[in-house]
C-alpha distance (Angstrom), angle and dihedral (degrees) to the residues before:
residue distance angle dihedral
M1 . . .
M2 3.81 . .
K3 3.81 115.5 .
T4 3.77 126.7 -140.8
I5 3.89 135.8 -126.8
M6 3.75 133.2 -162.6
L7 3.80 119.0 -145.9
V8 3.81 119.9 -153.3
D9 3.70 121.8 -172.3
D10 3.76 135.7 127.1
D11 3.77 92.5 -143.5
P12 3.85 108.4 85.8
H13 3.81 90.8 -161.5
I14 3.80 91.4 59.0
V15 3.76 90.9 50.0
K16 3.74 93.0 45.8
A17 3.86 90.0 48.8
L18 3.86 92.4 49.0
T19 3.90 90.7 47.7
D20 3.82 94.0 45.8
H21 3.83 105.1 38.4
I22 3.93 104.3 34.0
D23 3.78 110.9 87.8
W24 3.73 94.2 -131.9
P25 3.82 99.0 171.6
S26 3.83 93.2 54.8
L27 3.78 88.3 52.3
G28 3.80 91.4 52.4
L29 3.90 90.9 -116.1
S30 3.75 136.4 122.0
I31 3.80 128.2 -169.9
A32 3.77 109.7 -105.9
G33 3.78 91.0 -171.1
T34 3.70 144.6 -57.7
A35 3.84 134.3 -116.8
S36 3.86 131.9 -163.1
N37 3.84 96.8 -158.2
G38 3.80 140.6 37.4
L39 3.82 100.1 -110.4
D40 3.87 92.3 48.2
A41 3.81 89.2 48.0
L42 3.87 92.6 57.6
E43 3.85 92.6 45.5
L44 3.90 89.6 49.7
F45 3.78 90.0 46.4
H46 3.72 95.6 53.9
R47 3.87 90.3 44.5
M48 3.77 98.4 47.5
L49 3.90 103.5 23.4
P50 3.83 94.8 -150.6
D51 3.81 118.3 -161.7
V52 3.92 95.0 -130.6
V53 3.77 131.9 29.2
M54 3.87 124.9 -157.1
T55 3.76 115.4 -172.5
D56 3.80 143.1 171.0
V57 3.81 118.7 -125.8
Y58 3.80 102.6 -130.2
L59 3.82 110.8 56.3
P60 3.86 135.7 151.9
G61 3.82 112.6 -101.5
M62 3.81 97.0 18.2
T63 3.76 135.7 -1.8
G64 3.79 126.8 -104.1
L65 3.71 88.7 -110.2
E66 3.79 92.5 57.0
I67 3.70 89.3 47.9
T68 3.71 88.2 54.5
Q69 3.74 92.8 48.1
T70 3.87 90.3 50.6
L71 3.81 94.3 48.3
R72 3.83 94.0 46.2
R73 3.84 91.2 62.9
D74 3.81 93.2 66.6
H75 3.78 102.3 17.4
P76 3.86 108.0 40.6
H77 3.80 94.7 167.7
L78 3.75 97.7 44.7
P79 3.93 106.9 127.6
I80 3.77 107.4 -123.4
I81 3.88 124.2 -174.9
I82 3.83 122.3 -165.4
L83 3.90 112.3 -148.6
S84 3.89 102.5 -175.1
G85 3.74 134.3 169.9
Y86 3.83 89.2 -150.2
D87 3.73 122.6 79.0
E88 3.88 93.9 -160.1
F89 3.77 123.0 159.4
E90 3.95 93.4 -141.5
N91 3.76 90.1 54.1
A92 3.80 93.3 47.8
R93 3.83 90.1 49.9
A94 3.78 92.3 47.2
A95 3.79 93.0 48.6
M96 3.84 88.2 50.2
R97 3.79 91.6 50.9
W98 3.80 93.7 51.7
G99 3.76 95.2 46.0
V100 3.84 100.8 -108.6
N101 3.88 106.1 -178.2
H102 3.90 94.8 -142.9
F103 3.78 136.2 2.1
L104 3.83 112.0 -153.2
L105 3.75 127.1 -174.0
K106 3.83 123.3 -137.7
P107 2.85 129.4 -89.9
A108 3.90 87.6 45.0
E109 3.85 119.2 176.0
V110 3.79 116.1 -111.6
E111 3.83 90.1 -121.9
E112 3.90 91.8 52.8
I113 3.88 91.1 50.1
E114 3.85 93.5 47.9
S115 3.83 89.4 45.4
V116 3.83 91.3 54.1
L117 3.92 91.6 45.1
R118 3.93 88.5 52.3
E119 3.69 91.6 50.6
V120 3.77 94.5 46.7
L121 3.84 91.8 48.2
L122 3.76 89.5 47.3
E123 3.78 91.7 53.5
Q124 3.80 90.2 46.4
D125 3.79 92.2 51.9
V126 3.77 91.4 48.5
R127 3.84 90.5 50.9
E128 3.85 90.8 45.9
R129 3.76 91.5 49.1
H130 3.76 91.0 47.7
E131 3.84 88.6 52.1
R132 3.81 91.1 51.3
L133 3.87 91.8 47.7
E134 3.75 87.6 51.0
Q135 3.81 90.6 53.9
T136 3.77 91.9 51.0
Y137 3.79 90.7 48.9
K138 3.83 91.0 53.2
Q139 3.84 87.7 58.9
E140 3.76 88.3 61.4
V141 3.77 100.1 51.5
G142 3.68 100.6 164.8
R143 3.71 96.5 60.1
V144 3.68 99.7 32.3
L145 3.75 102.7 40.6
P146 3.81 94.2 98.3
Y147 3.78 90.3 49.3
L148 3.89 89.7 49.9
R149 3.78 90.9 50.7
K150 3.88 93.0 49.1
Q151 3.73 91.7 46.3
F152 3.81 93.9 47.0
L153 3.88 91.6 52.9
H154 3.77 89.1 48.7
E155 3.76 90.7 49.3
L156 3.71 91.7 52.7
L157 3.71 89.7 59.9
T158 3.84 95.1 45.4
T159 3.91 108.6 31.5
R160 3.76 126.4 64.3
Y161 3.77 104.4 -133.9
R162 3.72 129.7 -173.9
A163 3.75 116.0 -128.0
D164 3.85 91.3 -112.7
E165 3.79 87.9 58.1
L166 3.77 93.1 61.9
P167 3.76 103.4 57.1
K168 3.85 116.8 -174.9
E169 3.86 90.5 -118.6
R170 3.73 90.4 60.7
I171 3.85 94.6 47.6
D172 3.83 92.6 45.7
Y173 3.72 92.1 47.3
I174 3.94 91.8 65.4
G175 3.74 94.1 39.2
I176 3.75 102.4 -101.3
H177 3.79 119.4 142.7
M178 3.92 110.4 -119.0
S179 3.72 94.7 -131.9
S180 3.78 135.1 -173.8
Q181 3.84 91.4 -143.7
T182 3.78 127.3 48.0
R183 3.76 128.4 177.8
A184 3.83 131.9 174.6
I185 3.77 124.4 -148.6
S186 3.88 119.0 -168.4
L187 3.81 119.7 -151.8
Q188 3.73 110.7 -164.1
L189 3.77 117.5 -161.3
N190 3.77 104.4 -143.2
R191 3.88 104.5 -144.3
P192 3.79 108.2 -152.3
V193 3.72 124.6 -135.6
F194 3.90 94.3 -103.4
L195 3.82 90.4 50.8
T196 3.84 91.2 53.9
R197 3.82 87.1 67.1
M198 3.76 95.8 47.1
K199 3.78 121.6 100.2
E200 3.83 116.2 -83.0
R201 3.84 90.8 -120.8
D202 3.79 89.6 57.5
W203 3.84 93.9 50.6
Q204 3.71 92.0 48.0
L205 3.77 90.6 52.6
L206 3.84 89.0 54.0
R207 3.70 88.5 45.9
Y208 3.71 92.2 52.7
G209 3.72 90.1 50.4
A210 3.76 90.9 54.9
A211 3.80 91.7 50.9
D212 3.76 90.3 51.4
I213 3.84 91.5 50.2
I214 3.78 88.2 52.5
Q215 3.73 94.2 49.0
E216 3.70 95.7 45.8
T217 3.80 93.7 50.0
L218 3.69 91.4 53.2
K219 3.81 93.9 44.4
E220 3.80 90.3 54.8
Q221 3.71 92.1 55.5
A222 3.74 102.2 33.4
A223 3.85 97.9 100.1
R224 3.89 91.7 55.0
M225 3.76 95.8 47.4
N226 3.88 123.0 101.1
G227 3.81 95.7 -148.8
Q228 3.77 141.1 33.2
V229 3.78 122.8 -93.1
E230 3.80 120.4 -161.0
I231 3.78 126.0 -165.0
V232 3.71 118.7 -140.5
D233 3.78 119.2 -164.4
Y234 3.79 91.6 -147.9
S235 3.84 104.2 168.8
D236 3.75 145.2 -27.4
Q237 3.80 92.2 -68.8
V238 3.73 104.6 17.9
F239 3.85 131.6 78.5
V240 3.80 117.1 179.1
L241 3.86 124.8 -153.4
L242 3.85 112.1 -154.1
L243 3.80 111.9 -158.9
L244 3.71 112.0 -154.9
G245 3.80 125.2 180.0
D246 3.75 147.6 118.7
K247 3.72 87.9 -95.8
D248 3.77 133.5 23.5
H249 3.73 111.4 -89.0
L250 3.85 101.6 -179.5
E251 3.73 95.5 123.3
E252 3.88 92.7 62.5
C253 3.80 89.1 44.9
L254 3.81 96.6 52.9
P255 3.81 96.9 75.5
L256 3.87 89.1 50.1
I257 3.69 90.7 52.5
E258 3.81 91.8 51.6
R259 3.76 88.3 48.4
M260 3.73 91.8 52.6
I261 3.79 92.8 50.2
D262 3.82 91.3 48.1
Q263 3.80 95.2 47.7
I264 3.86 94.5 46.4
F265 3.76 91.0 51.7
T266 3.79 92.2 41.9
Y267 3.83 97.4 50.6
L268 3.89 101.4 24.6
K269 3.85 103.9 25.8
I270 3.77 90.9 -128.7
E271 3.75 121.7 133.9
V272 3.77 116.4 -137.0
S273 3.90 125.3 -157.6
A274 3.81 116.4 -157.2
G275 3.76 123.2 -154.3
I276 3.83 119.3 -168.7
G277 3.88 119.7 -154.3
R278 3.81 121.9 -156.0
S279 3.83 122.2 -88.6
K280 3.91 114.3 -95.4
S281 3.70 131.4 -159.2
H282 3.71 100.7 -130.4
P283 3.87 136.1 31.3
C284 3.77 89.6 -118.5
E285 3.73 87.6 69.4
A286 3.77 91.8 56.2
I287 3.89 89.7 104.3
D288 3.79 91.6 58.1
S289 3.85 90.8 52.3
Y290 3.77 89.0 46.5
L291 3.87 94.7 50.8
E292 3.88 87.1 49.0
S293 3.82 90.4 50.5
R294 3.86 88.6 51.7
E295 3.72 91.2 52.2
A296 3.81 90.5 49.4
V297 3.81 91.8 48.8
E298 3.70 90.3 51.8
T299 3.76 89.2 58.2
A300 3.97 86.8 50.8
E301 3.93 84.4 52.6
F302 3.79 91.0 52.6
Q303 3.81 92.2 48.8
G304 3.88 93.1 42.6
G305 3.82 131.0 -146.2
S306 3.76 129.3 60.8
R307 3.75 105.1 -40.9
I308 3.78 138.6 152.0
Y309 3.77 116.4 -135.6
H310 3.81 128.5 -172.6
Y311 3.88 116.6 -147.4
E312 3.88 91.0 -123.0
T313 3.76 92.0 52.7
S314 3.77 95.2 47.8
K315 3.71 91.3 51.8
E316 3.73 92.5 53.6
T317 3.78 95.3 47.6
E318 3.70 104.1 45.7
P319 3.88 122.2 91.3
S320 3.92 125.4 -125.5
V321 3.72 125.8 -84.2
T322 3.79 86.0 -133.7
D323 3.84 87.6 78.5
Y324 3.80 83.5 80.0
S325 3.75 97.9 62.9
L326 3.75 97.6 93.6
L327 3.79 93.6 47.5
L328 3.77 90.1 48.1
R329 3.78 91.3 52.8
Q330 3.80 88.9 50.2
W331 3.71 88.4 50.1
N332 3.82 91.7 52.3
E333 3.85 92.1 46.9
A334 3.79 91.5 48.8
W335 3.85 89.4 56.8
A336 3.75 93.6 40.6
D337 3.85 89.3 59.1
I338 3.90 90.9 38.9
R339 3.77 94.6 -119.9
P340 3.74 107.6 150.4
D341 3.87 94.4 173.5
L342 3.89 88.8 58.9
A343 3.80 90.3 42.9
E344 3.76 88.7 53.4
E345 3.90 92.1 50.6
V346 3.81 90.8 50.3
W347 3.76 92.6 48.0
H348 3.90 91.9 50.7
H349 3.83 88.0 53.0
I350 3.86 92.0 49.0
C351 3.82 91.1 44.3
L352 3.78 91.6 51.6
L353 3.85 91.1 49.4
L354 3.81 90.5 49.7
K355 3.75 93.5 48.2
E356 3.82 88.1 50.8
G357 3.80 90.9 55.5
K358 3.90 96.4 -110.0
C359 3.82 91.5 153.2
V360 3.76 139.7 76.0
G361 3.77 100.4 -112.5
I362 3.69 146.1 -52.3
Q363 3.79 93.8 -65.1
D364 3.73 91.4 54.3
V365 3.79 90.7 48.7
Q366 3.66 88.9 54.2
V367 3.85 89.9 53.4
V368 3.84 88.5 54.6
A369 3.83 89.9 47.4
V370 3.82 92.5 48.8
S371 3.92 88.6 49.0
L372 3.86 90.8 51.8
F373 3.66 94.3 47.4
D374 3.90 93.8 45.5
T375 3.89 87.2 58.5
L376 3.90 89.1 50.4
M377 3.79 91.1 51.7
H378 3.82 93.2 49.1
S379 3.80 91.7 47.9
W380 3.77 94.2 47.3
N381 3.82 93.8 49.8
R382 3.80 88.7 48.3
L383 3.70 94.0 49.2
H384 3.77 101.5 34.2
P385 3.80 109.8 22.0
M386 3.83 92.1 163.2
L387 3.75 97.7 47.8
T388 3.75 130.6 81.7
P389 3.86 112.2 -115.8
P390 3.82 120.6 -122.9
L391 3.79 91.1 -105.3
A392 3.83 128.9 15.7
M393 3.86 117.1 -130.9
S394 3.82 94.0 -120.4
D395 3.83 89.7 57.1
F396 3.79 90.1 46.3
L397 3.75 91.7 53.8
R398 3.70 92.9 47.0
E399 3.76 92.6 49.3
I400 3.78 97.1 47.2
Q401 3.75 93.2 56.6
S402 3.84 89.5 63.6
K403 3.87 92.7 55.3
Y404 3.90 107.6 93.6
A405 3.87 100.4 153.7
L406 3.73 121.3 72.3
H407 3.84 93.9 -134.0
D408 3.64 92.7 50.5
L409 3.96 96.0 48.9
V410 3.90 92.1 44.1
S411 3.85 92.8 48.3
W412 3.76 90.9 47.2
M413 3.85 91.2 49.8
D414 3.73 89.2 47.8
R415 3.79 91.1 56.5
I416 3.80 92.9 46.4
I417 3.73 94.4 50.4
C418 3.85 94.4 43.6
D419 3.75 91.3 50.1
W420 3.90 89.1 45.4
L421 3.87 91.0 51.7
E422 3.78 91.8 48.6
Q423 3.79 92.1 49.9
I424 3.86 89.5 47.0
R425 3.81 91.9 51.3
K426 3.74 91.4 45.6
E427 3.76 93.4 54.6
M428 3.91 90.8 45.0
G429 3.79 87.9 47.5
E430 3.89 93.2 51.2
K431 3.83 87.8 58.3
K432 3.78 91.2 58.8
S433 3.80 102.8 38.2
N434 3.74 131.7 -5.9
K435 3.79 121.6 177.4
L436 3.81 94.7 -143.1
I437 3.77 92.5 49.5
E438 3.79 91.3 47.8
Q439 3.82 89.9 53.8
V440 3.81 88.6 51.4
R441 3.77 90.7 51.9
Q442 3.82 92.9 46.8
Y443 3.85 88.0 51.3
V444 3.84 91.3 52.5
E445 3.82 90.3 48.9
L446 3.79 91.8 53.6
H447 3.70 101.2 38.3
Y448 3.90 105.6 27.5
A449 3.83 90.9 115.6
E450 3.80 89.5 58.0
E451 3.84 132.2 70.1
I452 3.80 103.7 -86.4
S453 3.77 125.9 -153.0
F454 3.89 114.5 -161.8
E455 3.81 89.9 -159.7
A456 3.91 88.9 56.2
I457 3.84 88.9 50.6
A458 3.78 90.8 52.9
K459 3.84 95.0 44.6
G460 3.98 87.0 50.7
L461 3.88 87.6 53.0
F462 3.80 92.8 46.0
V463 3.81 93.7 -122.3
H464 3.75 134.8 116.5
P465 3.77 114.1 -94.0
K466 3.91 92.4 -130.7
Y467 3.80 90.6 51.9
L468 3.68 93.5 48.1
S469 3.78 93.2 47.0
Q470 3.82 91.0 51.3
L471 3.85 91.8 47.5
F472 3.78 93.7 45.7
K473 3.84 90.4 53.8
R474 3.69 94.5 45.9
V475 3.84 92.5 51.0
T476 3.73 100.8 37.7
G477 3.86 100.4 31.6
E478 3.84 92.6 -127.9
N479 3.83 138.2 68.2
F480 3.66 123.1 -99.3
V481 3.86 97.1 -105.7
S482 3.88 90.2 55.7
Y483 3.76 92.1 48.1
L484 3.83 92.0 47.9
N485 3.69 92.8 51.2
G486 3.68 93.9 45.3
Y487 3.78 92.1 52.8
R488 3.76 92.7 47.7
I489 3.85 93.6 49.0
Q490 3.87 88.8 49.4
R491 3.74 89.9 56.0
A492 3.62 92.0 41.8
L493 3.84 90.9 52.7
E494 3.79 88.3 54.7
L495 3.88 92.7 51.1
L496 3.67 93.0 48.3
Q497 3.71 94.7 48.9
S498 3.88 90.2 53.5
G499 3.87 87.5 66.0
H500 3.88 94.6 -140.8
Y501 3.85 98.4 106.5
M502 3.74 141.3 57.8
V503 3.70 122.1 -123.6
Y504 3.84 94.6 -107.1
E505 3.80 88.1 48.3
V506 3.83 93.6 55.1
S507 3.83 89.1 45.3
E508 3.88 88.9 60.6
M509 3.75 95.2 38.1
T510 3.83 90.8 57.8
G511 3.70 99.0 45.9
F512 3.84 103.3 -95.2
R513 3.73 109.6 126.3
N514 3.84 92.4 -173.0
A515 3.83 116.0 63.9
T516 3.77 92.3 -160.1
Y517 3.79 94.8 53.3
F518 3.86 88.0 44.1
S519 3.83 90.0 57.3
Q520 3.83 93.5 48.4
V521 3.79 94.5 51.3
F522 3.87 90.4 43.5
K523 3.84 92.5 53.1
M524 3.80 90.8 41.9
L525 3.87 92.7 55.1
T526 3.89 99.8 33.2
G527 3.71 103.0 29.0
K528 3.85 90.4 -127.0
S529 3.79 135.2 85.0
P530 3.86 117.7 -113.0
S531 3.77 90.5 -112.0
E532 3.73 91.9 57.5
V533 3.87 90.5 57.7
G534 3.80 97.9 39.7
């Protein structure tokens, strides 16, 4: 069944270009309708209910980001693509906050837009297939109930539900206590450096051992506890304890958490950091408590060691992200002056502060990272407007949302910046000296008196003529024909000034088979005719 898309842009030329040049049928899409302002877009959406929305940022009535925010309230999974003519940091940050699937910059290539649409549709198909599979499983309750329970607990930590979307009947059905108090505790396994080099099988064995210790510790105390504690296997290095009950029973759980941390370190030599979110009044708020626990556990990561941190404590002890303003300004100035060495020094300073925990939390580290990358993009577009950057803004925004741990985010940014610096230095180095171009120049010096074929030169260097031509122009600032003529005329000037040769002889000696053409080129480049020099 063909899906539909709604296009929102106040520029009719953009809408027409998208309509005419995108191969919609091959993507399995048809245009449900178009709108030129925000209010019409919302009205059209509610009338047509398209599967995908592509919108500009700046629109009459309300912005594309405001449209996104409004649609997200009732349609959290709706794929939304921003197609903007402005590469602004605040827009990129807002788009990331409201879950925009992709942020494309105008003018975007047709191939890029189609690629993004295919990716969005694939993600949507995967999600819809997953939903159908879940429905099938629910029909076979006996066999899939443990799966449903596990999935539901995971969804509580990843999906922002409304209270009416979690009816008591659904929660009771899978054996979860409908509690008036909900609290999340994140247990982060801090995988040391020597364990990162071990085989994946060995790490999974240790991880299984940690899970077993957590389960056994809870099982031993389950009868004496006033509430319900659920274990969520959240990710490769994170387990989450969900405390559910009619009253908050954190105090009786703290000794258990300390015991888990001690035993995991004693038996497995793995340090564990615990972050404790605040108590909430409904299971639908479990995601908020979980996010708080993650912020708290990041503080534990900053401090190091097996420590337990409460969200309230972590918020009090962490410094402000505004401490980075001076360094970010130095970073911007380094790229404005095209000084990659200075930029590298500034990054090393920022990187050191981030690793030491000189930031509020992972979200603020992400803000710093986006600011750094935004400067890189502006610098690249200014220096190399015709070259594709090492990483597109849309790819960067998508990737950064998957970085939840401080170490992972900082290491990822370090790789990006180091690769970027290497590419910049490579581009700068090519302007000064390039082996291929030097070989072309040497060939001209040896064979300028002969008939020269640029394709033959490229073939001899085992490169494509088009690539060599583009490289030659980028490095030398002129095309090959201009360079060859300039070199030949320079040699002709020397021969004529010697007084030993006639004009037609010099013409042949410098590779011009036509004396008239030689005279024209000579005068164009020197301002004089050959006879005036000779």
